[in-house]
C-alpha positions as CSV (number, residue, x, y, z in Angstrom):
1,X,91.7,77.1,184.5
2,X,93.7,75.3,181.9
3,X,90.7,73.3,180.9
4,X,88.7,76.5,180.4
5,X,91.5,77.9,178.4
6,X,91.6,74.8,176.1
7,X,87.8,75.0,175.6
8,X,88.1,78.6,174.6
9,X,90.7,77.8,172.0
10,X,88.6,75.1,170.5
11,X,85.6,77.5,170.3
12,X,87.8,80.2,168.7
13,X,89.3,77.7,166.3
14,X,85.9,76.3,165.4
15,X,84.5,79.8,164.9
16,X,87.4,80.8,162.7
17,X,86.9,77.7,160.5
18,X,83.2,78.5,160.2
19,X,83.9,82.1,159.3
20,X,86.6,81.2,156.8
21,X,84.3,78.7,155.2
22,X,81.4,81.1,155.0
23,X,83.6,83.8,153.4
24,X,85.1,81.3,150.9
25,X,81.6,80.1,150.0
26,X,80.2,83.6,149.5
27,X,83.3,84.7,147.5
28,X,83.0,81.5,145.3
29,X,79.3,82.0,144.8
30,X,79.8,85.7,143.9
31,X,82.5,84.9,141.4
32,X,80.5,82.0,139.9
33,X,77.5,84.3,139.5
34,X,79.5,87.0,138.0
35,X,81.2,84.6,135.5
36,X,77.7,83.2,134.6
37,X,76.4,86.7,134.0
38,X,79.5,87.5,131.8
39,X,79.1,84.2,129.9
40,X,75.4,84.9,129.4
41,X,76.1,88.4,128.2
42,X,78.8,87.2,125.8
43,X,76.6,84.4,124.4
44,X,73.7,86.9,123.9
45,X,76.1,89.4,122.2
46,X,77.5,86.6,120.0
47,X,74.0,85.5,119.0
48,X,73.0,89.1,118.3
49,X,76.1,89.8,116.3
50,X,75.8,86.7,114.2
51,X,72.1,86.9,113.6
52,X,71.5,90.7,113.3
53,X,74.7,92.6,112.8
54,X,77.3,90.5,110.9
55,X,75.4,90.2,107.7
56,X,74.7,93.9,107.5
57,X,78.3,94.7,108.3
58,X,79.5,92.3,105.6
59,X,77.1,93.8,103.1
60,X,78.4,97.4,103.8
61,X,82.0,96.2,103.5
62,X,81.1,94.5,100.2
63,X,79.5,97.7,98.9
64,X,82.6,99.6,99.8
65,X,84.9,97.1,98.1
66,X,82.6,97.1,95.0
67,X,82.6,100.9,94.7
68,X,86.3,101.0,94.9
69,X,87.0,98.0,92.5
70,X,84.3,98.6,89.9
71,X,84.0,102.4,89.9
72,X,86.9,104.2,91.6
73,X,89.8,102.2,90.2
74,X,88.8,102.3,86.6
75,X,88.2,106.0,86.8
76,X,91.5,106.5,88.6
77,X,93.3,104.5,85.9
78,X,91.9,106.9,83.3
79,X,93.2,109.9,85.3
80,X,96.6,108.3,85.6
81,X,96.7,106.6,82.2
82,X,96.2,108.2,78.8
83,X,96.0,111.8,79.8
84,X,95.6,113.1,76.2
85,X,92.4,111.1,75.5
86,X,90.2,111.8,78.5
87,X,86.5,112.6,78.2
88,X,86.3,115.0,81.1
89,X,82.5,115.3,81.0
90,X,82.1,111.6,81.4
91,X,84.8,111.4,84.1
92,X,83.1,114.3,86.0
93,X,79.8,112.4,85.9
94,X,81.5,109.2,87.0
95,X,83.2,110.9,89.9
96,X,80.0,112.6,91.0
97,X,78.3,109.2,91.0
98,X,81.2,107.7,93.0
99,X,80.9,110.6,95.5
100,X,77.2,110.0,95.9
101,X,77.7,106.3,96.3
102,X,80.2,106.8,99.1
103,X,78.0,109.4,100.7
104,X,75.1,107.0,100.7
105,X,77.3,104.2,102.2
106,X,78.5,106.6,104.9
107,X,74.9,107.5,105.7
108,X,73.9,103.8,105.9
109,X,76.7,103.1,108.4
110,X,75.8,106.2,110.4
111,X,72.2,105.0,110.7
112,X,73.3,101.5,111.6
113,X,73.7,101.8,115.3
114,X,75.2,98.3,115.9
115,X,76.7,99.1,119.3
116,X,73.2,99.7,120.7
117,X,72.3,96.1,120.2
118,X,75.3,94.8,122.2
119,X,75.4,94.5,126.0
120,X,79.2,94.3,126.8
121,X,80.8,97.7,127.2
122,X,84.0,96.7,125.5
123,X,82.2,95.3,122.5
124,X,80.1,98.4,122.3
125,X,83.3,100.5,122.2
126,X,84.9,98.3,119.5
127,X,81.8,98.3,117.4
128,X,81.5,102.1,117.7
129,X,85.2,102.4,116.8
130,X,84.6,100.2,113.7
131,X,81.7,102.4,112.6
132,X,83.5,105.6,113.1
133,X,86.5,104.4,111.1
134,X,84.3,103.0,108.3
135,X,82.3,106.3,108.1
136,X,85.6,108.2,108.0
137,X,87.0,106.0,105.2
138,X,83.8,106.4,103.2
139,X,83.8,110.2,103.7
140,X,87.4,110.5,102.6
141,X,86.7,108.5,99.4
142,X,83.7,110.8,98.8
143,X,85.9,113.8,99.3
144,X,88.5,112.4,96.9
145,X,85.9,111.8,94.2
146,X,84.4,115.3,94.8
147,X,87.8,116.8,94.6
148,X,88.6,115.1,91.3
149,X,85.2,116.2,89.9
150,X,85.8,119.9,91.0
151,X,89.4,119.9,89.7
152,X,88.2,118.5,86.3
153,X,85.5,121.2,86.1
154,X,88.1,123.9,86.9
155,X,90.5,122.6,84.2
156,X,93.2,121.5,86.6
157,X,95.8,119.4,84.8
158,X,95.4,115.6,85.4
159,X,98.9,115.4,87.1
160,X,97.8,117.9,89.7
161,X,94.5,116.2,90.2
162,X,96.3,113.0,90.8
163,X,98.6,114.6,93.4
164,X,95.7,116.5,95.1
165,X,93.8,113.3,95.6
166,X,96.6,111.2,97.2
167,X,96.1,112.7,100.7
168,X,92.4,111.8,101.0
169,X,93.0,108.4,99.5
170,X,95.7,107.7,102.0
171,X,93.4,108.8,104.9
172,X,90.6,106.6,103.4
173,X,92.9,103.6,103.3
174,X,94.2,104.3,106.8
175,X,90.7,104.5,108.3
176,X,89.5,101.4,106.4
177,X,92.5,99.4,107.7
178,X,91.6,100.5,111.3
179,X,87.9,99.6,110.7
180,X,88.8,96.1,109.4
181,X,91.3,95.6,112.2
182,X,88.7,96.4,114.8
183,X,86.1,94.2,113.0
184,X,88.7,91.4,113.1
185,X,89.1,91.9,116.8
186,X,85.4,91.6,117.3
187,X,85.2,88.4,115.2
188,X,88.1,87.0,117.2
189,X,86.4,87.7,120.5
190,X,83.4,85.7,119.3
191,X,85.6,83.0,117.8
192,X,84.4,83.7,114.3
193,X,86.9,82.9,111.6
194,X,86.7,84.1,108.0
195,X,86.1,81.3,105.5
């Protein structure tokens, strides 16, 4: 009887080792496959981002910066500078052009569905967040320029125009900071550093 009992224990122990080994192997294989799929997805997303998306995003960012630096800031300096010697018709035309430029930039980003080219869900969310913040910043800048143009047409004093425009400018800056922060997160995920 004791001999039969010892044999059963060896069979049970041997079976337990086989079952444990099989479970470990299956778990390891599953995790390895999942990691491989994730790595493949990330490398595909990185390749897509670098080859198709990054250059277009950089171009749109450069356009935004160019409109602000070369068009908005000089016009804003005129509004806040020599208030007695302002050519309102020229300034209205300039602000209308700035408004149109930001509107076009917003439309370009709206039509640029970058997140649809990515596979990773988190990256899609981040890219969409970037796009939404960029579009909002462009729209607030457009609204600021339109507001200045309307106020100039209505004969509103330049001091009031300056004060009325501060709120949309602040919102534009806030949204652009969020957009660039999100873009920086995306670049960091891919290991891309700014030169």
